[in-house]
C-alpha positions, -999 to 999 in steps of 0.1 A, spaced: 0 0 0 14 34 -10 15 54 22 8 87 3 -23 75 -16 -58 79 -4 -94 84 -17 -118 112 -10 -155 103 -9 -183 128 -7 -219 122 4 -249 145 5 -277 148 30 -308 163 14 -337 167 38 -372 179 29 -402 178 52 -384 156 78 -375 131 51 -340 123 39 -330 111 4 -315 76 2 -303 55 -28 -306 18 -29 -270 7 -37 -251 -21 -20 -225 -3 2 -208 -24 28 -234 -41 49 -263 -19 39 -285 -18 8 -294 19 13 -270 48 15 -266 85 11 -260 96 -25 -224 103 -33 -191 89 -45 -155 95 -52 -141 130 -58 -123 131 -92 -90 147 -99 -92 184 -106 -126 190 -89 -134 207 -56 -153 188 -29 -183 210 -37 -181 202 -74 -178 165 -66 -210 163 -45 -229 184 -71 -218 161 -99 -225 129 -79 -260 141 -70 -268 150 -106 -254 116 -119 -272 95 -92 -305 114 -87 -310 138 -115 -311 167 -90 -292 199 -92 -282 208 -57 -263 235 -38 -241 228 -8 -256 244 23 -228 235 47 -202 209 57 -216 184 81 -188 161 90 -153 151 80 -143 115 89 -116 89 82 -116 53 72 -79 47 76 -82 9 75 -95 9 39 -71 3 11 -64 29 1 -75 49 31 -106 71 27 -113 107 38 -151 109 40 -168 143 36 -206 147 43 -225 178 32 -259 192 40 -275 201 6 -303 223 -7 -322 213 -38 -319 238 -66 -340 221 -93 -349 189 -110 -369 158 -106 -357 126 -90 -348 101 -117 -330 68 -118 -294 70 -131 -282 52 -162 -257 34 -140 -232 33 -169 -206 49 -147 -215 31 -114 -194 2 -101 -223 -6 -78 -256 2 -96 -284 22 -80 -317 3 -82 -341 26 -63 -342 59 -44 -366 73 -18 -373 102 5 -375 83 38 -388 97 71 -358 104 94 -373 83 122 -373 53 98 -336 54 90 -328 24 111 -353 3 90 -330 11 60 -298 -1 77 -286 31 92 -274 32 128 -294 48 157 -264 72 161 -269 86 125 -307 87 129 -303 107 161 -278 131 145 -303 137 117 -332 141 140 -314 167 162 -301 188 133 -266 174 131 -250 188 162 -213 195 158 -217 201 121 -186 214 103 -162 194 125 -138 166 122 -152 134 138 -124 109 134 -134 74 124 -165 73 102 -183 50 126 -183 80 151 -213 94 131 -228 60 126 -220 55 90 
């Protein structure tokens, strides 16, 4: 493993009417996840999440604020995980073509926050979402600290 190589992954939290947008995509032990993906060379973190949201959901979004910065140092290569709170700018939810996806998206839903655990999310993450993401904008260490 190259000690100087790592990946940057961005995810977006879009909440409307106490419901959060999830995509059905096999990620780790869960079938449902937050939309997002790898940042590409030459793009900012904001550009990465805006691109990923458009590719995966058809929505044009704006970054509201940084929620959390976390690590996954045991991955190969290690991952820096950046989660943003988003505002929808325009568009309609639509299924992606999946031509660029290594793990295809098969569904997407706006899910009530209080049902997140039914979709494989931890009680920790559900409580963070319910309480408005306390500590937003901060470094949280290991990704599991925020329940993802």
